[in-house]
C-alpha positions as CSV (number, residue, x, y, z in Angstrom):
1,M,-12.2,6.2,48.8
2,T,-9.6,3.7,51.0
3,L,-5.9,4.3,50.2
4,F,-5.6,1.5,48.4
5,F,-7.3,3.0,45.4
6,I,-5.9,6.8,46.1
7,E,-2.8,5.1,45.4
8,Y,-3.8,3.2,42.6
9,R,-5.2,6.1,40.9
10,A,-2.1,8.3,41.5
11,M,-0.1,5.4,39.9
12,I,-2.3,4.9,36.9
13,K,-0.1,7.2,34.8
14,S,3.3,4.9,35.2
15,I,1.1,1.8,35.2
16,S,3.2,-1.8,34.0
17,I,2.8,-5.1,35.1
18,S,4.8,-4.7,37.9
19,K,2.6,-2.3,38.8
20,I,-0.4,-3.8,38.8
21,A,1.3,-6.4,41.1
22,Q,2.1,-3.9,43.5
23,I,-1.6,-2.5,43.8
24,A,-3.2,-5.9,43.6
25,D,-0.3,-7.3,46.0
26,V,0.6,-10.6,44.1
27,S,3.6,-11.4,42.2
28,I,4.9,-10.0,38.5
29,S,4.5,-13.5,37.7
30,T,1.0,-14.1,38.9
31,V,-0.6,-11.1,36.7
32,S,1.2,-12.2,33.8
33,R,-0.2,-15.6,34.1
34,V,-3.5,-13.9,34.6
35,L,-3.6,-11.6,31.7
36,N,-2.3,-14.3,29.3
37,E,-5.0,-16.9,30.5
38,K,-2.6,-19.6,32.0
39,P,-4.5,-21.9,34.4
40,G,-2.6,-22.3,38.1
41,I,-4.1,-18.8,39.6
42,S,-7.5,-19.5,42.1
43,A,-10.5,-17.5,41.0
44,E,-10.3,-15.1,43.9
45,T,-7.1,-13.9,42.5
46,R,-7.9,-13.8,39.0
47,K,-10.4,-11.7,39.6
48,H,-8.9,-9.3,41.5
49,V,-6.0,-9.2,39.1
50,L,-8.9,-8.8,36.2
51,D,-10.9,-6.1,38.1
52,I,-7.2,-4.1,38.8
53,Y,-6.7,-4.3,35.1
54,K,-10.4,-3.2,33.5
55,D,-10.7,-0.3,35.5
56,L,-6.7,0.9,34.4
57,I,-8.5,0.0,30.8
58,T,-11.5,2.5,31.7
59,L,-9.1,5.1,33.5
60,S,-6.5,5.1,31.0
61,S,-9.1,6.1,28.2
62,T,-8.4,9.6,29.0
63,V,-4.7,9.8,28.5
64,G,-5.2,7.3,25.4
65,K,-2.8,4.6,25.9
66,H,-2.7,1.2,26.9
67,P,-1.8,0.5,30.7
68,I,0.7,-1.9,30.2
69,T,1.9,-1.5,26.7
70,G,1.7,2.4,27.0
71,Q,0.8,2.3,23.1
72,T,-1.9,4.9,21.7
73,N,-3.1,2.4,18.9
74,T,-2.8,6.0,17.0
75,I,-0.1,6.5,14.3
76,G,1.4,10.1,12.9
77,L,1.0,11.9,9.4
78,V,3.3,14.7,9.0
79,L,3.3,16.6,6.0
80,H,4.1,20.1,5.4
81,R,1.0,22.7,4.9
82,T,2.1,23.3,0.6
83,S,1.5,19.8,0.1
84,L,-2.5,19.8,1.4
85,P,-3.9,17.0,-1.3
86,S,-5.0,18.3,-4.4
87,R,-6.2,17.1,-8.1
88,Y,-2.5,17.9,-8.7
89,S,-0.5,16.3,-6.3
90,T,0.0,12.5,-5.1
91,S,-0.2,12.9,-1.2
92,F,-4.5,12.5,-1.4
93,Q,-3.6,9.1,-2.5
94,N,-0.8,8.4,-0.3
95,T,-3.0,9.4,2.1
96,I,-5.7,6.9,1.5
97,G,-3.1,3.8,1.3
98,I,-1.9,4.8,5.0
99,H,-5.7,5.1,6.0
100,E,-6.7,1.5,4.5
101,I,-3.4,-0.2,6.0
102,T,-3.7,1.6,9.8
103,Q,-7.3,0.8,10.0
104,H,-7.3,-2.8,9.1
105,S,-4.5,-3.5,11.4
106,G,-6.5,-1.8,14.6
107,Y,-4.9,1.8,14.5
108,H,-6.3,5.3,14.6
109,L,-4.3,8.2,12.1
110,L,-3.6,11.4,13.1
111,N,-2.3,13.8,10.3
112,T,-0.9,17.4,10.9
113,Y,0.2,19.8,8.3
114,V,3.5,21.7,9.7
115,T,5.0,25.0,8.0
116,D,8.4,26.6,7.8
117,A,8.4,28.0,10.7
118,D,7.1,25.0,13.2
119,M,10.6,22.7,11.5
120,K,12.5,24.5,13.4
121,N,11.5,22.4,16.5
122,G,10.7,19.2,15.5
123,R,10.1,17.4,19.1
124,G,8.3,20.2,19.7
125,L,5.4,18.8,17.4
126,P,2.3,18.1,19.8
127,M,2.4,14.7,19.1
128,I,5.5,14.3,19.9
129,K,5.9,16.0,23.0
130,E,2.1,14.8,24.4
131,K,3.3,11.2,23.4
132,K,0.4,11.3,20.9
133,V,1.6,8.9,18.3
134,D,3.5,5.4,18.8
135,G,5.2,5.9,15.1
136,I,5.5,8.9,12.1
137,I,4.8,8.7,8.6
138,L,7.1,12.2,7.5
139,A,5.6,12.1,3.8
140,G,7.0,15.3,1.2
141,P,10.1,16.4,0.0
142,Q,9.3,19.7,1.8
143,L,10.1,18.3,5.5
144,E,13.7,19.5,5.6
145,S,16.4,17.2,7.1
146,S,17.2,18.9,10.2
147,F,13.4,18.8,11.1
148,I,13.8,15.0,9.8
149,R,16.5,14.5,11.9
150,D,15.1,16.2,15.2
151,V,12.0,14.0,15.2
152,A,14.0,11.4,14.9
153,K,15.9,12.2,18.3
154,S,12.6,11.2,20.3
155,N,13.2,7.4,19.5
156,I,10.3,6.7,17.8
157,P,9.7,4.5,14.9
158,I,9.2,6.9,11.2
159,V,8.9,5.9,8.0
160,L,9.3,8.4,5.5
161,I,7.7,8.7,2.1
162,D,9.5,10.8,-0.9
163,N,12.6,12.0,1.6
164,R,15.7,10.9,2.1
165,I,18.7,12.0,4.7
166,K,22.1,10.4,4.5
167,E,22.9,11.6,8.0
168,K,21.1,9.0,9.6
169,E,19.8,5.8,8.2
170,L,15.6,5.9,8.6
171,D,13.0,3.2,6.7
172,C,12.3,5.2,2.9
173,I,9.3,4.3,-0.1
174,L,10.4,6.1,-2.8
175,D,9.1,6.2,-6.4
176,E,11.4,5.2,-9.5
177,N,12.4,8.9,-10.4
178,E,15.6,8.8,-11.9
179,V,14.7,5.4,-14.4
180,S,11.2,6.9,-15.0
181,V,12.2,10.3,-16.5
182,Y,15.1,9.1,-18.3
183,K,12.8,6.9,-20.4
184,L,10.9,9.7,-20.8
185,T,13.0,12.1,-22.2
186,R,14.4,9.4,-24.3
187,H,11.2,9.3,-25.7
188,L,10.8,12.8,-26.6
189,I,14.5,12.5,-28.3
190,Q,13.9,9.6,-30.6
191,K,10.2,9.1,-31.0
192,H,9.8,12.7,-31.2
193,N,13.2,14.3,-32.6
194,H,13.2,16.6,-30.0
195,H,16.6,18.1,-29.2
196,N,15.9,21.4,-27.2
197,I,14.5,20.0,-23.8
198,V,14.2,22.2,-20.7
199,F,14.0,20.3,-17.3
200,L,11.5,22.4,-15.2
201,S,12.7,21.2,-11.8
202,G,11.7,22.1,-8.0
203,P,14.0,22.7,-5.7
204,E,17.4,21.0,-5.7
205,A,17.7,19.9,-1.7
206,W,14.2,17.9,-2.6
207,I,15.2,14.1,-3.8
208,S,12.2,14.1,-6.6
209,S,14.0,17.2,-8.1
210,R,17.2,15.5,-7.6
211,E,16.7,11.9,-9.3
212,R,14.2,12.8,-12.0
213,G,16.4,15.7,-13.0
214,A,19.6,13.3,-12.9
215,G,17.2,10.7,-15.1
216,Y,16.4,14.0,-18.0
217,S,20.3,14.7,-17.7
218,R,21.2,11.4,-18.8
219,A,18.9,11.0,-21.2
220,M,20.4,14.5,-22.7
221,G,24.0,13.3,-22.0
222,K,23.3,10.0,-23.9
223,A,21.9,11.9,-26.8
224,S,25.2,14.8,-26.7
225,L,22.6,16.8,-26.0
226,Q,22.9,20.2,-23.6
227,P,21.0,19.9,-20.0
228,R,18.7,23.3,-19.4
229,V,17.7,23.4,-16.0
230,I,14.9,26.4,-14.7
231,Y,14.4,25.5,-10.5
232,M,11.4,26.4,-8.6
233,P,10.9,27.2,-5.1
234,E,7.9,24.9,-5.0
235,T,6.2,22.8,-7.7
236,T,2.4,23.8,-7.9
237,V,0.5,25.4,-11.1
238,E,1.3,28.8,-10.7
239,S,5.4,28.5,-10.4
240,G,5.0,25.7,-13.7
241,S,3.3,28.4,-15.2
242,V,6.1,31.0,-14.0
243,A,8.9,28.6,-15.0
244,M,8.0,28.3,-18.3
245,K,7.6,32.1,-19.2
246,N,10.6,32.1,-17.9
247,A,12.2,28.9,-20.3
248,V,10.7,30.4,-23.4
249,E,12.9,33.4,-22.9
250,A,15.7,32.0,-21.1
251,F,15.8,29.3,-23.7
252,P,14.7,30.5,-27.2
253,G,14.0,27.8,-29.6
254,I,12.6,25.5,-26.8
255,T,10.6,22.4,-28.5
256,A,9.9,20.0,-25.6
257,V,8.9,20.5,-21.4
258,V,9.9,17.5,-19.0
259,A,7.7,18.8,-15.6
260,V,9.3,17.5,-12.1
261,N,5.4,16.9,-11.3
262,D,1.7,17.3,-13.0
263,A,1.2,20.7,-11.2
264,V,4.1,22.4,-13.0
265,A,3.2,20.4,-16.2
266,M,-0.6,22.0,-16.1
267,G,0.9,25.4,-15.2
268,S,3.1,25.4,-18.3
269,L,0.3,24.1,-20.2
270,L,-1.7,27.2,-19.0
271,A,1.4,29.2,-19.6
272,S,1.8,28.1,-23.2
273,R,-1.5,28.5,-24.6
274,E,-1.3,32.2,-22.6
275,M,1.7,32.5,-24.8
276,G,0.2,31.4,-28.0
277,Y,2.2,28.1,-28.0
278,P,-0.1,25.2,-29.1
279,V,1.0,22.0,-27.3
280,P,2.5,19.8,-28.9
281,G,2.6,21.7,-32.0
282,K,5.0,24.2,-30.5
283,I,6.3,22.7,-27.4
284,A,5.8,19.3,-25.9
285,V,4.6,18.9,-22.2
286,V,5.4,16.0,-20.1
287,G,4.3,15.8,-16.5
288,F,4.6,13.2,-13.3
289,G,2.8,12.0,-11.4
290,D,-0.9,10.8,-13.6
291,T,-3.1,12.6,-11.0
292,E,-6.6,12.8,-11.1
293,C,-6.8,15.4,-13.8
294,A,-4.1,14.3,-15.7
295,N,-6.2,12.8,-18.5
296,L,-8.8,15.9,-18.8
297,F,-6.0,18.7,-19.5
298,S,-6.0,19.5,-23.0
299,P,-4.3,18.2,-24.5
300,P,-4.6,15.1,-22.3
301,L,-1.0,15.0,-20.3
302,T,1.7,12.6,-21.2
303,T,3.0,11.3,-17.6
304,I,4.2,8.9,-15.5
305,Q,2.0,6.7,-13.8
306,T,3.1,6.3,-9.9
307,F,1.1,4.0,-7.1
308,A,0.8,6.9,-4.6
309,E,-1.8,4.6,-2.4
310,E,0.4,1.4,-3.0
311,I,3.3,3.8,-1.3
312,G,1.2,4.8,1.6
313,K,-0.1,0.9,2.0
314,K,3.4,0.4,2.5
315,A,5.1,3.0,4.5
316,A,2.4,2.2,6.4
317,A,2.4,-1.6,6.5
318,R,6.4,-1.1,7.6
319,L,5.8,1.4,10.6
320,I,3.4,-0.6,12.2
321,N,6.0,-3.4,11.7
322,L,8.5,-1.4,13.5
323,I,6.7,-0.5,16.3
324,E,5.3,-4.1,17.0
325,S,8.7,-5.5,17.0
326,G,9.9,-2.4,19.6
327,S,13.2,-2.6,20.8
328,D,13.4,-7.2,20.2
329,R,15.2,-7.1,17.2
330,E,17.9,-4.9,15.0
331,H,17.1,-2.5,12.9
332,I,18.0,-3.0,9.8
333,P,16.2,0.1,7.7
334,L,14.4,-0.3,4.5
335,T,14.7,1.3,1.2
336,L,11.8,0.4,-1.0
337,R,11.5,2.1,-4.6
338,L,8.1,1.3,-6.8
339,P,7.6,0.5,-10.3
340,A,6.1,3.8,-12.7
341,R,5.2,3.7,-15.8
342,T,4.9,6.0,-18.6
343,I,1.1,6.9,-19.8
344,F,1.5,8.4,-23.7
345,R,-0.7,10.9,-24.3
346,G,-1.5,13.9,-26.6
347,S,1.3,16.4,-25.0
348,C,3.9,14.9,-26.5
349,G,2.4,14.2,-30.0
350,C,1.5,11.0,-29.3
351,A,-1.7,10.0,-30.5
352,F,-3.7,8.0,-28.2
């Protein structure tokens, strides 16, 4: 192997237009004109530069980066281990939307699920440490603020789904949480004459819990009713069942439950049945999300329909825009809320 190609291969990891020019022994402007198919370059020089460029593309496939831009054309999606997609969650629909946009835009999607232990070192994530992705979508309220801040220190483009931190301005895509739950709670009060209503909330640190709880509390306050909240460490069918039993014990005579999501609502329905309280005859139950099986509950669940797939699409499109604009323009953080609508079914007492 000639000294030229020994040097050529040794320099591949730090390749750029200037390095191609150095290897080819031509000017940077010559390389630029060749790669942009501009006239004024001899056929011999053009072939020489293109041969180097093509060889670099082949060699660089082992490291997964474009030799000129340094991009991987890969987007990372990070979720918490507890938010694995299920028929009771919206994360699956989020992922479908993200995948559709990334595929359409020529990007790959790399998923990873983190544990509480993983969140102690955000920049230690393999996709960041090994520079496998050009940008990251951090999805779900379970991702802690300290983890998000640490990931942001890597200076990689980031978009949040169902999360937001005050300490650092990052782009985020959210549901219309507060207004939706306010309207749903008002429906229970005005349409069905409920006054003893409990809100089953996730952790107070989660934005979805805070905003949906704020909508519930505002509706209760407007009707001069006392808000009653049960906090849970997670928002699953199991935690919803436990919370429902705790609510009945803590607040005797409750007649309605506003659940922070459909999984909790499902747990509430199961617990009510177990305790011998018919829904909606004894206790009305409403949820949030209109997930896959909301209409299959018994009775079918009154809930808030969100557009999770569209949220995924918006997040992916925004991230790709941030990646491709690079540092050429000032980053103005975007907060986007997608509207939602109430789906009235049997669990609140409505005919459907």
